[in-house]
N, C-alpha and C positions, 0 to 999 in steps of 0.2 A: 211145136209144143205150146200150150197155153202159158203165157207169162205169169199168170196168177199162181201157177204151181211153184214159183220161186219166191213167194211172198212169206214174210214172217214179221212178228211184232217185236220191235226193239224199243225198250224204254229210252227216252231221250237222255237220261242221265248216264247211259252206258257209252255215249259218244265222247271220246277223249279230246280235250282241247289243248293239251300239251303232251309231249312225249315223256316216256319214263326217263329217269335220270339215276344212274347212268343208263345209256341206251340199251345195253344188253341185260338190264335187270327186268325188262318187260316180261310178262308171262307168255307162255307158249303152250297151246293145246296140241298134243300129239294125237293124230288120227292115223292109225296104221292098220291096213287090211280090215278085217271084221272084228278086231279086238276091242277092248274097252278104251274109252277116251282116257288119256293120261295128262294130268296137269304138270307142267314143267315151267322152266324159264329159259330165255334165249341163251343165257350163258352155259346151259347144259348141252347145247347143240353138238359139241365135239364128241360127247359120249352117246349121242343118239344116231350118229352116222357111222359108216364103216371106213376103214382105211382103204383108199383107192376111189372113194366117192368124189365127185367134183361138184362144187357149187358154182352156179353161173350167175354173175351180177350184171346189172345194167349200169354203164358208166355215164349215162346222160346227166347233164347238169341243168337244173331248173333256172330259167331266166326270170327276172321280175317282169312278167308278161301282162300284168293288169295295169291299165291306164285309166285315169279319170281326166276328162277334158270338157271343152265347150265348143259347140257350133253356134256362134252367135250367143243368144241367151239360153240355149238348150244345153242341159248337162248330158254328156255322152260318156258311157263307160265302154271300154274295149278290153277283151281278153284275147290276146294273140293265140292262134291255134296251130298254124302251120306256115313255115317259110315257103314263099313262092320263088323269090330270087333275092338279090342283095338288098333291095329296098322295099320289097313288097311282102306282106304277110296276110294270110287269111285270118279274120278276127270275128268272134262273136260280139255282138253289139247290144248294150243295154240302152233302152230308149231309142231303138232303131227306127221307130215311126217318125222321129224328128230328123232323120238323116237321109239325104238324097245323094245319088251319084254326082260327083263333082264337088261336094261340100268339103270344106277344110276344117279339121278338128285341131284345136290348140290344146295340148296336154300339159303346158307349163314347162319351165326349165328350158325354154327355146326348143321344144320338141313339138312338131306338128306333122300331120299326115292328111292326105287327101283320100276321101272315100271314092275309089276308082269305079268299083263295080259291085252291085248286089248279086249274090249267088242264089240259086234256087232254094237253098235251105235257110235263107234269111241272113246268113253271114255276109261280110263285106271283104273285098280286097282293099287293104289300106296301103298306100304308097307314102313312105316317110320322106320328108323334105331334108335337104342338105346332103353332105358327103360323108359325115361320120358314120361308122358302122351302126346298124340298128341296135346291136347289143350295148354299145356305149350310150346311146340315147335312153335305152331302157334302164340302165344303171342310174341315170339321172332322174328319170320321171316315173319309172315303173314301181310296182309293188309285187311282192311275192304272191303268186296266185293260189292262195289257200282254198281248199274245197269249200263250197257254199255252206256245208253243214258245220264248218268251223267259223268261217268268216261271218256267218249270220248270227253267231253268238258272242263274238268278241272281235275287236279290230286287229288287223295285222300289225305286228310291231317289229322292232329291230331284231329281237330274238329269233323270229321266224326265218330270218336270212340264213342262219346257221342250222336251226332245228329242222327246216324243210329241205335239207340238202344231205345226201349220203356221203360217206367218207370216200366213195369211189367216183364221185362226180368229176367229170373231166371234159366232156363234149357238150358245149352250149347248145341248147335247142329245145329242152322240155318245158312244158307249161304245167306239168304236174310231176311230183316226185315218184320214183319207183319205191314206194313206201316200205316194202318188205325189207329193203336194205338199210333203212334208217336205224335198225336195231344193232348194227355191227359197229364194233369198236376195235382199236388196235390190239387190245388185250384179247378179245375174242378171236381175231385173226391169228394171233400168235398161238393160241390154244388149238385152233384148227390145223395150223401147220404142224404142230407137235403131234397131233393125232393122225397125220398122214392124209388129210383131206385136202384135195386140190381146189383151185379156183380159177375161173376164166371170166373174161368180161366181153360183152358185146354192147352195141349202142342201139337203143330204140328211143326216139324222141317222143315222149308221151304227150298227146294232144289234149286239148280241153274237152274233146268229145268223151273222154273217160268219165266226166262228171254228168253227162247227159242221161236222163232217165230213159228207160225203154217205154215208149208211148204206145207201141203196137200191142194188140191183144194176143198175137201169136208170134213166136220167135221167127217164123219164116218171113214175116213182114217187116222186121227190123233191119235197117241199113247201118252198118258200122262205118265210122269215120276211118279214113286212111291215116296211117302213121309211118314215118320213114325210119328204116333201121339198116344196120350193117353188121355182118359177121365176116371176118376175114378168113381166108383159106387156111392159114396156120392154126387159128383157133378151132375151126371146124375139124381139122385133122386130129388135133389133140383130144377133142371130145370123142371122136369116133374111136380112137385108140383106147381111151379110158374105158369105154363101154365094152370093147372087144376083150379087154383084160379083166372084166368082171365088175368094174366100178359102175355106180349109178350116177346118172346126170340129174342133179337136183336143182331146179330153177329157183332162184331167189326172186320171187315176184312174178306176177302174171305178165308183166311186160317182157321179161326175158323168155318166159314160156311161149308167148305168142310168136316171138321172132324165131325161136328155135324150131317150133312146129312149122312155121312158114318156110324155113330153110331146109327142111328134111323131106326126103323122098319116101315113097311107100315102104321101102325096106328099112327105114329108120336111119339111113345115112344122112348126116348133116353136111350141107354144102355151103360154100361161100355165098353170101347174099348181100345185095345192096339195092335198096329200093323201097317201095311202099307196100304195106300189107294192111288188109282189112279183115283178117281172119276172125271168124266168129265161132267160138267153140261152145257147143251145147251137148247135152246128153245124147249118146249115140256116136260121138266122135271117137275115133281110134287114135290114141296118142302114139306118136312115132319116135319123138326125139328125147323125151324126158321120162324119168322114173320116179320123180317126186317133186314136191313144190312146197316152198316156205312162203307164206303169204299172210297178210293181215285179214281181218274180218270185214266183209263187204256189205254193201247196201242191199236191202230187199229188192227183188225183181230187177237186179242189175245184171249186166252181161258178165260181170266177174263172179257173181254167185252162181250163175249158170255154168261158168267155166269150172269152178271147183266141184260143182255137182256132176259135171261130165267126168271129172277125174275120179271121184270117190263114190258117186251114186247120190241121187237127189235126196232120198230118205236118210241116207247116212249123214249127209251134210246138214239136213234139217235137224237131226238129232244132235250133231256136234254144236250147232249154233244155239240150240235150246240149252245144252249143257253150259256153253260159254256165258249165256245171258244169266242163267241161274247162279253160276259161280262168279258173277260180277267181273268178267273180263271187260277190257276197254276196247271199243270198236273204232274202226275206220283208220284214216291215214296216220294219226298220232297214237293209235291204240296198240293192243297186244297182237301177238302173232300166232300162227298155227303152222304145224309141220304135217303135211299130207303125204303119206307113203302108201300107195295102193298095193 
């Protein structure tokens, strides 16, 4: 499909620079079947789902994966993308033309890495010096990797260390937050429990590729980046049973959705999964594992707007986004939410 089909105009003032406070006070647009769009708030979620439904969260934890350093007199920026092994990470590099294989980058705080190898996509494999775990080095020298549409408008600060982390964050490794879950609070979880709505967790380490624009003119020519994820057998079994008993599987975020769909067979059975996925969901895809999605509002011509268009229909989502813009919803990572129930 032509990528231009997924374009829309977004006024820049609709981009949220801070999250709602409290988190579950964010607005939520409900898009259900062919009915009218309904304006709601996240704290209403228990009344919008059914007893027996199950929400699926991503428990990945964002690491401070942005580094600023020097190679000689040249300033070099690095955004870690994917772990290779204990000391090596794939990284997107700013000012990459000043970096050659074998160069050493000093990031400050006694943190340094060698640019071992340039990859065909222009990224580098960085090998960090020393014996301390890389996560310890990042806590010392790194910054939270805010999306460019926020970082370009204000500096990252101490507040982002907590704001850009979900209450479920447990497994270190993401360089972008699973932002749909940023809206959840202990009070909302208690209300969901009271309403008989279940919850499960899986892990998908979100990579920096989630911020990359689709540069191809046709979706067939776009290559997705791989991301590592895991669903254990016990979790898969509980999700399958919930569905057999009439419950709906509602993914909290596109990251959870992509992993669930990667782990499901054609008949809709979810299996244990551990490994990399580069699943790219566009209109025409038949969903197997999920019955609904809670997600924030996405960028024009992005793979994530294509995904929600696959779930609900492209014209339907163009209409939903036009409604959200007119009603002054807040967009992107720190913005408001939507509940999509096909």
